[in-house]
N, C-alpha and C positions, 0 to 999 in steps of 0.2 A: 469795648465789651470784654469782660474777662470770662464769664462763663457761657458754656454752649446753651442753645435754645433749640426748641423744636424745629426752627426754620433757619439757624445760623451756626457758625463754628465762631468760638471766642479767640481772642489774640493767643493765649498760650496755646491751644490746640493747633491753631495754623502755624505757629512759631515750631513747635514740636515735630509736626509733619514735615515741614521742609528741611528742619535741621537733620531730622532722621533720614531723610531721602539724601541728602547731601553726603553725609556720612556713608551710607550704604553704597552709592555709586561711587564713592572715592576708594573705599575697600575692595570693592569689586574690580575696579579699573587698576588698582595697584597689583591685586592678586593675578589678574590675567597677564598685566605686563610682565610680572617677574617670571610666568611659566614661559616667556619666549626669551628670557636672557639667557646667555651662555653660562656655562658653569666649569670652564676649562682653565682658568687662571686665577692667580690670588686676587688680582684687580676686579675680575667677575665676580668671585666670591663675594668680595666687599661690597660692590654694588648690589649684589642680591641680598645680602645681610641687611644693607639700609632699607631696601625697598620692603623685604618682608617685615622688618621691625616697623616701618610706618603702616603696613597693612594690619598688623597684629594690634598695634596700638589704636588705630582707628576703629577696628573691630571690637575692642574692650570698650572705648568710648560709645560706640553704636548700641552695645549691650545695655548701657546705663542709661543712655538717653531713651531709647526704645522702651526700657522699663518704666521710666517716668511718664513717657506718653501713654503707654497701655494703662497704668495706674489712674493717670488723669482721664482718660476717655472713659474708664469704668464708673467714674465719679460724676459724669456729666450726661446731660441729655443728648441723645442722638438724633440729629437732624434728621427729619423724614425724607423719604424719597420723593422727588417732584413728579414720579410717576408710579403712584401707589396701585395703579390698575394693573401694572406689570409685574406680576407676583414672581414669576420664574426670573426675570431679570434682576429684580430687588433681591430675590434669594441668592443668585450667581455673585451679585456684588458684595453681599454680606459674606459669602463663603471665601472670596477672595481677600476680604479684609482680614478675616480671622487667620487664613493661611498666612497673610503677610504678618500678622502679630506673632504668630509662631516662628516663623523664619527669622524675625528680627530679634528673637531671643534664642532660639536653638542653634542658628548658624554661628553666630559669634561666641556662644557659651561652648560649643562643641569644640571650637577652634582654640578656646582658651584652655580647655581641659587637656587637649592634644599637646598645646605647648607647654602646660605645667607638667604632664607625664613623662616628658623627655627633655633633658637639659641639653644646651649647647648651642642652639642656632637662632639668630635673630631675636634678641630679647625684645620684651615689651619696653616701650620709652616711658616709664615711670617710676617712682621711687619706693614702690611698695613690695618689691621682689618678684620673682617669675612662678612661684608654685601657687599652689590653691590648697585650702583646708580638705582634708579629707581625699585628695588626689595623689596616688602613689606614683612614685618614678617607675612607671611599668610600661613597657613596649605594647603589651597586651590592651591596656586602656588607651594609650596612645592611638593604637591601629583603629579600635573601635570608634574613639571620638572623631578621628580624621575621617573614618567612613561616613558617620553621621554628617559631618562637615560638608563632604563633599555631594551627598545625596541631597541634604537639605539645600545646597545651592541650587541645584535643579528645580525644587519646589519654589525657591525664591525667585528665579529667573522667570519662571511660568506666572507667578502671581503678578511679579511686577509687570509682565508683558500685558497680562488681561487687565490690570488696573490701569495701565496707561493707555491701551485701547479703548477702554471704557470711557476715560476721560475725553479722548479724541472724538469718541461717538456723542457725547453730550454737548460738545462745543460744535463739531461740524455736521452732525445729523439731526439730533434734538435741537439744537440751538437754545439750550436753557442755561439756567443759572447754577448747575452743579458744580462746575470747577470755579466759578466766581466766588462761591460761598467759602472754599478754602483758599484762594488767592487774595480776595479783598475784604472777606467777612460780609458778602452779599447775604441780605435777609430775603429768603425766597421759600416757597413751598406751601403746601396746604396744612392747616393745624389738624392733621390726622394721625391716628395711631399707626403704628408700623404694620404694613399689611401681612408681613411674615413672621411667624412666632420667633421671638428672639433666640430661642435655644436651639434651633435647627441648624443654622450656619456654625455656631461656636462647636457643637457636637460634630458635626461633619469633618470640621477643620481638625479637631481633636482625634479623630480616627484617622486621618489623613496622617498626621505626624506620628501617630502611633504605629501606623504602617511603616513610615520611614525608619524609625528607631528599631522596631522588630526586624525588619529587613536586613540592616546592618549587623544587628547583634547576633542574630539566629540564622542568617542566610549564609550561602557560600561566600569566601573570603577571596576573589580572585587577586592572584599576584602575591598573597600572603606567603611569606617564607615559611616552611616547616619549622617548628620549634620542638625543643626537648624541654618538657617540664622539669623542675627542680625535682631531684630524687629519681629520676626516670633514666634509663640508660638509652643512648641512641640505638635505633632498632638494627642498624648496621653492624654494630659492636658485637651483638650476640651472636653474629654468624661468623665472626674471625676466629680461626683456629689458632690457638696458642696455649701455653702453659697455664694462663689466668683468664677467667672469663669476667669480663666488665658487667657489673650489675646496676650501677648507677655512674652517672658522669656528667660533667658540665665544662665547656671550654669557652671562656670569654675573653674580651680584651677591652680595654679602655684607652681612649685617645683624647687628648684636649683640643677642643675645637672652640673658637672664638673666646679663649679663656676659660672655658667650662669644660668639665669632664664629661664624655659620653661613652657609656658603655654599650658595647656589642655583643652578639653570640655567634657561635659557630655550632650549630646545632647537629649537624650530621657529620659523623667522623667513626672510624674504627681504630681500634687498638689491638696490636698482637704483642701480647706481653710474655716473657719468660723470665722468670727470677727464681733465684735459689735462696730461701731464707737462712740457709746454714752458712754459706759465704757471702751473702749481701750483694750479689753480682747477678747481672742479666742483661737482656736486650728488649728493646721496646721498637715497634714500628707504628706510627701514627698517620693514617690517611684521612685527610680532611676535605669535605667537599665544599668549596668556597662559595658555590653558587647559592648556597642556602643562608648564607650571613645576613645577619640584620643589624643595622645601626641606625634606629630611630628614623628620624625624618631625613637622613641623609644616605639611606641605604644604598638607593640606586647610584649616587655619586660615589659610594664606596666600593660598588661592584664595577664602576666604569675603568677605561683603560688607564685614567691617572693613578689609580690605586690598585685594587685586586685584580683587575682585567680579568674578570671571570669567563669571559667569552672566550678568551685564548687560552686562560689557564684556569680551568675549573676546579683544580685539586691542588693541595700542598701537602707534603710529606715531611715527617721527622722521623729521622733514623737514629738511634743512639744505643750505646752501652750503658748500663746501670751499675753503679758502685756505691756501696755503704761508706759514709765518710766518718760519722760518729753517731753512735746510738740509733736513733730514727732518723737522722739526716742523711740524706742521699743526694747523689747526683746523677743526671742523665747527660751524657757528653756525646754529640754527634752533629748531625746537619739538618738544617731546616732548608727545604726546598719550596720557594713561593715566587710565583710569577716567573718560573724557569730559572731563579736564581738560587745557587746554593750559598748557604752562610753558616758558619761554624756557631754552634749553640750549645750552651750548657745549663741545663735546668734544675735548679736546685729544689728539692722537695722532701717532705716529711713523709715516713712511711710508717703506718702502725699494724701489728699483726695481732690477730685474736683468731686462734685456731686456723681454719683454712680461709678467713675473711681478711683481706688487706685494705686499708684506707689510705688514700695519698692526697696531699694537696701542695701546689708549688705555684711559685709566681716568678716571671722572668720579664725584663725590659728589652724590648727590641727597638732599633732605629729604622724607621721607615725608608730613610734614604739609603740603607744597605740593599734593599730590594728594588731600587729604582722607583718608589712609590711617591706620588706628589711631586713630581719634577716641577709643575707649573707654581708650585707654593714653596719657594727658595727658603723662606724664614718661618717663624712660628707664630706670626701675627694671625694667621687663621687656621692652620692645622699644626699641632705640635709635631715634633721629631719622634719623640719617644712614644711607644705603644706598650702598655702592660698587659701581659697575657696571664690569666688566670686559669688553672686547671684543678679539677678535684674529681675524684672517683673512688668507687669500692669495687673491688673484684673478688671472687671466689677461685680457689684452687681446684683445677679439674680432677 
């Protein structure tokens, strides 16, 4: 039998039900297992990458299978309850079903958006690329999508638990054919209309999912690193006493992870700048709060002992003398202290002056090994050696 009836489920509905269940439980198991794995060596990172790639790939498959299942269900008759007189129980069962429908779409979709918004770690194993149309490479988008993904997981777990408990109740207490209709296609049930208006449960589930999304998008973001929006000066910079006052600034870095470029930010820093336009010389001291760094999905790993080790070294300092080399070209030559290690550094940059306003931008490549970073990753198969640092700012003369 292909189509559903008022008393039974057709073969496509049963197949899609159990296939979706298999995919969901596989993705959940892989995700939970990955959370228990170590992240302290290249071999561990490679294993983690494989597990998360499988998790993401199954998640995308779940989304499409669930979408087909839901569309099929909407075109089919809904088998009636075997106990139409139990109105509250029937309503609860309907609500759980619709909550599950939402979870089967929102949870994998939000995970997919999070993946598309930040490059680098654990690709989806398919030939159609890693991005999504209309999803920008954005830490803000990735953070919001990750929040929805994690909160929707709680809804999914609760809905699955109630769904499974309901199935056991029908088998062990009611001893009816509810489960048999989904496993063997058994025909059972009275030829009655649904005792609960069909719109109550879908609307309730819709409100539930709206609450999940609103909670993430507009609620507090625990653990989120403070960031500096483009075009905004870090708050701490304004308080620094120097000859020039920074009004806008951005300090970012890019590292290659698993063959893909991943961009991070160091949003909290101060700069004390003294510069004489007449001679093209000066000094600069930059203090960086490394505890607020962000690097997409691997932010926590970047802050860990293998890399920035922010618990023991919460700051970095760059102290240098400034010299004009040719026209707008300048160099800041000095020392970068990071993780307690001092390394000589020359930052080439361009500087343009318009009245009392100066605008600079520069880029320099560092080697993470010079600071003892990533000792557990001795080659570049997982994390590249080179780290490109980009800095841009505008300042006004006091």
